[in-house]
N, C-alpha and C positions, 0 to 999 in steps of 0.2 A: 534540560539545562545543566551545564557542567558545574560541579561543586569545586570552585576554585580554591577552597581551603583544604580539600582532601589531598593528603600526601601522595596517595596512589595516583591521582591525576597528574601531579608534577613528575612522578617517576615515569608514567606512560608517555607524557609529553617529552621528557628528556630523551627517552629511548627512541621516540619517533624522530626527533631532531637529529640525533646521532646517526640513526639509520639513513636518513635523507642525505646527510652530509657524506656518508660513506658511498652511497649510490652515486651521488653527484661527482665525487672525486674519481671513482672508478670509471664512470662514463667519460669524464673529461680526459683522463689519462689515456683511455682506450682511443678516444677520438683524436687526441694529439698524436699518438703513435701511429694512427692509421691502421690498427690491427683489430678493429671491432669484428670484421669478417675475415675472410681469407686474404692473406697478403696479395697485393696486385702482382701481375706477371707481365714480363716483357719477353716477346718472342723475337729472336734475332736469326734471320736466315743465313745460309752460307753463301759461298761464291756463286754468282749468277742466279741467286735466289730472289732477286727483286726486279720488278719491272723498271725499264728505263724509258722515259717519255720525253719527247721534244717539248720543251717548255713554251715554245712559240707556236708550234702547229698542233700541239696536243696529240701527235701521232705516237703510237706505241712502237718503239724500235726494238725493244727486248721484252718479252719473247715474241719473235716473229720469224717464221721460217724463211720469209722473203726479205732480202735486204731492202732497207728503206731507200727510196730514190734520192733523198736529200741528206740522210744520215748514215754513218757507219758507227761501229763501236770503238774506233780508235780515239785515243785522247791525243791532243797536240803534244809535240815534244819540242816546242819552240823555246822552252826555257829550262834551265837546270833546276829552277825553283819549282818543284813538283806541284805546289799548291796553285800555281798560276796556269797550269796546263788544263784548261777547261774548255768544254764545248757546250752545246745547247741541251744536252741530255741531263735529266734529273730523275731521281727515284720516284716511282709511282707507288703501287701497292707491293706487298710481297707476292710471289708467284703462288697462287692457291691451286689452280688447275690450269693445264695448258692443253692445247690441241695440236697434234702434229699436222693432220690433214683434215679437211672438212668432213670426209666420209668416215673418219675414225672417231671413236669415243674419246672423251677427255681423259687426260692422265693427271691423277691427283699428285700434288706436290706438298704444300703445307696446309691445305684445307682440312685434312683429316685431324691434324693436331688441334686446330681451332675448334672443330666440331666436338672433339673429345673433351675439351675444356668446357664447352657450353652445356653438354648434356648431363654428365654425372656430377659435375662440380658446380653447376649453376654460375659459372663465370659469364660475364657479358663483355663484348668487345668495347673498349673505350676509345674515345676520340682525343688525341693529343691536344688539338687546338680548341676544342669546345667540350671539355669534360663535364659530365652531369654532376649533380649534387653529391651522389654517393659513389663517385668514381674512384674513391680511394680504397674501396674494398670490393672483393669478389669481381674484379675486373682484370682483363688482360689487354695489353697493347701490343701491336706489331711494330717493328722497327725496320721498315724498308730503307735501303741506303744504296748509293751508287757503288756497287761492288768492284768497280774498276779502280777506284781511287785508293789512296793511302789508308791503311787500317787505323793509324793514329788519328788521322783527320776524322774518320767515322766514329772512333771511340770518343773523341772530344765532342762531336755532334750529339752522340747519345747522352753524354753528361749534361750538355746544355738543354736538351729536350726534357730530360728528367727534372732539371732545376726549374724550367719554365712550367712544367706540369704541376709540380709541387706548389709552386707559387699560385697558380690558378686555383688549385684545390685548397689552398691555405693549410697545407699539411707539411710543415717544415721537417718533421721527424719521420715522414713516411719512408719505408724501405720496400724495395721490389725484389721479387724472385725472378731470375733471368734464365730462360731456356734458350740455349744458343747452339745452333747446328753448325758443324764444320768450321769454316773461317770465322763465323759469328762468335765462336768461343774465344778466339784471339782478341777480337774487339772488346768483348766483355771483360776478359782478364786485364787488358791494358786500362780500360776505363776504371776498374776497381783499384788498380795499383797506383794510377797516376792522375785520376780525375780529368780535368780539362787542361792538363799540362802537355806541352809538346815534348818530343824527345830531347834529351840533354844535348847541349851544343858541343860540336867538335868531338874530341876524344874523352870528354868528361864521363866518368863512370856513372851509370844510372843508379839512383837511390830511390826505391819505392817509398812513396808517402802515404799510400792507401787513402788518398784524398777522395776517391770515389766510394769508399766503403760506407760512408754515411748514407748513401742512396741504396745500397745493395745488401740483401739479407743472404741469399743463396745464389750460386751460379751452377747450372747444370750444363756441363760440357758434353755434347752429344756428337760423337764422331769427329772431335776436334783434333787437327794435326798439330799437336803441341810441340813437336820436334820438326815440323815440316813434312814434306812428302816428295818422293821421287816423281810422281805424276806431274807435279808443277814444273819440274825441270823438263820433262818430256813435252809439256805444253809450250814452253818457251822455245824449245828447239824445233819441234815438229807441228805445233799448233793443235787445236781441237778439230775433230772432224765428225760428221754424222756417223760414219761407219767404224771409227776408232775412238770410242768414248773414253774420256779421261776421268770425268767427274760424274755428272748426273745426266741421264739419257734424255735431255730435251734441249741439246745445244745445236744451234745452227753452226755452220763452218766458221771457225775463227782461225785465221792463219797465224803463223809465227810472227808475221809483221804486225797483226792486230795485237797479239799478246805482248810484243815488244814495248808497246805504249802504255801498258796497264800496270801501275805500281803494285797493286795488291797481289798479283801472281808471283812477283819476286819475294814477297813476304811469306809465301807458302813454301819456299825452297827449304831443303834440309838445313837445320841450324849448323853453325860452324862446328866441325869436328864430328858430326853425326852421319854424314853421307857415307854409304857403303858403295865403294867403287873398286873394281877388280880388273886386272889385266888378263891376258889370254891364258895364263897359268893359274888363275884364280888367286893371285897374290894381291893383297890390299894395296890400293893406290892412295897416296895423299893428294887430295884434290881440293883446292881452295876455290869454291864456286862464287866467292865474293870478290875475286880478282879478275878484272876484265881480260887480263892476259891469258888466263885459263880458258876462257870462252874462245878467244882468238886462236889459241893453240889447237884446240880440238875441233874447231870449225862450228862451234855452237852459236856464236854471236850473229844475230840476224844481219847486221850491217856488213859482215864479211861475205854474204851471199851476193853473187853477181846480180840477182834480180832485185836487190834492195833499192837500187837506183830507179827502178821502174815503179816502185811503190811509194816513194817519198820525194818531196821537192828537194831542190838543191840546198835550200836553207836548212831543211830538216836533216839532210845528209850531213851537213857541216856540223850540226850540233848533236848528232846521234851518239858519238863516243862519249862526250861529256855527260849527256843525259844518262847513258848506260852506267857510267861510273857512279853518278849520284844515286841512281835508283837502287843499285846493288849495295852501296854503302848504307843507305837508309834502311834497307831490308835487314842488313846485318845488325845495325843498331837497334832496330825494332826487336829482333830476337834477343839481343843482350838485355834489353829493358824487361822483356817478359821473363827471362831467366834469372834476373837479379834477385838474390836472396830467395830463390824459389823454394828452398827447403824449409824456410822459416814459417812457422804457423802464422796464419794471417787472420784478419778479422772477418773475412767473408768465407762462408762454408762452400767448399767446392765438391761437387758430385760428378763423377766421371761415368758416362754411359756409352757403350759401344758394342762392336761385334768382333769376334775373333775366329769366326768359322769360315771366312772366305780367304782364298789365296790372294795376296796383295803384293803388288810390285814394291820391292823395298831395296833394290840395288841395281847398279848398272855395270856393264862390262865394256871396257874400252879396248878396241882392237886396232892394231896398225895394219893398214892395207898398203903393203910395199909397192905393189904394181901401180896403184893409183896415187901413191904418195900422199895419203890422207889418213885421218883417224875415223873409225866408225864406232858409234856408241849404240849398244844393244839395250832396248827397253822392253824386250819381250823374249820369251824362251824359244830361241831358235838355235839350231846346231851351227857350228862353225868349224873351220879347219885352222889349227895352230900354225905358226910360222914354220915349225919343224915337220909339218905334213900330217900330224895326227888329227883324227876327227873327234870332236866333242859333240855328244848327242844333246838334243833339245831337253831331254829329261834331266840330264846332269845340270844343264844351264838353269832349268826351272827350279831345281832344288836350291841353287845358290841365290837366285834373284828374288824368289818369292817367300813371303812370311805370312803368319797369321794376321788377320785384320778384317776390314769390312769391304775389301775390294778396291778401296781408294786410300784409306788411312791405315797404316800398319799399327798393330797393337802397341808396339814399343813407342811409337810417336804419340799415340793417344795417352799413354801412361807416363811419358817422360822417363822411360826406363833406361835410356843411355845418356842422359844428361849428367853432368858432374853432381855428386851428392845423392844420386839415386840409391835406394836401399830396399831390401826385402821387407815387405809389410807383413802384418799378422795374418792377412787374408791370402798370402802367398804371392801376390803380385809385387813386382819391382817398380818403384816410381820415385821421382824426385819431388814432384808436386804433392804436398800433403793433403790429399783428397780425403774428405770425410768418409766416403764409400766409393767403391768401384763395382760396376755390374755390367754383365754382357748378355745380349740376346742375339740369336743367330739371324742376321739379315744383312742386306747390302747397304752401302753408305747412304744412298738417296732415299732408302725406305725406313731408316731408323726411326724417324719421328712419326711414321705411319704405322709402326709396329704396335699391335695391341698390347703386348706384354710391356713394352717400354712406356706406352701411354699410361697404363695402369700404375706402374711404378712411379712415374713422374707425378701423377695426380696425388698419390699417397704422400709423397715427399713435399709437394707444394703446399698442402694444407696442414702439414705437421709443423710444430713449433721448432 
């Protein structure tokens, strides 16, 4: 029986009460912030990294080596309002493993990253629509999206899904770490800078609000083309093919007519003022790739090809030029939004991860063919003869056109090294984006997130404060 008159009892009781209050407060704060365990993670794949499924038939259209009998990958171009150009395809899962042919083994795409999070880190994959009770911690979510559509549209979708998830979890202050591959990094950057807002109207200058920062703790940009890439221009002019891989080696044939209808590929073009273009004498050319007249001059525009009429209806042909003007202008404004106040320190920690050991296409050479009265654009290192008759070797061309990178994204694009405001960092790299840290491992673009060294580095940073 307690001695209620003993002062020692009251001191002990007081200490117990204070200790209980402290424990309760610490637990409550931790629960409210959602940081009792490891911060939750969102994985955003890159271009063509998500399944596309027919929402009516449930048939998987991408990835499938055989063209669907009822679907293709083209988006309608019936309206200059890009948001209205929709078909029956919706995002399924991220591409985890794919199979080229039945008798060949599967090729790993994003499954290795998911597995690496589960084993050493004890993360569990979460369900956006039906999260479990403890889904605010030690959990990763994948964000598949229709990679054909406008990146701003997908960034806004990401913010809305995060908002809805936090509401379901009743964790209003929860913040996520985002691991974004390739184009996924552009989506993550826009979401952080502008939240659920669309691009500013007309010629209004974009002003970052960092409305999405309340949801995001860190962003890991893995092989992200922050200044765009020459391969995207090549894809729009020549298309994707099985034998001439532009991005990652699991693409079925996508013609330039397919690419013409896909807004996202335009948003991967080199940013204004960063494209490296040369004439036959290796003199720099000023090329405005956001002016349709430039595409018409050099024969790049799909609608100038005689076969365009065979690929599109009369109505589509009549609207092609206006659609093209709109989609190019929106890509330009998207880049301007990403680059607005880029050098200013921001509330979201940015980590840049990539490769600089692979030769990467980083320039084009534009030649005049007088005999055929046309322009030719080189996207590979091949020799040619100048108009004065002198021969230029493929090796000389290669030295001009290729730079360090991961085989798809050049190092300078990943780092934002040639954007206005770029400066030399203490680690020796030149960048405009104020990244917390920059690291490189030797691998090709599509294998970056499967690289064991990168996975180890990612896990260490994901669980750190």
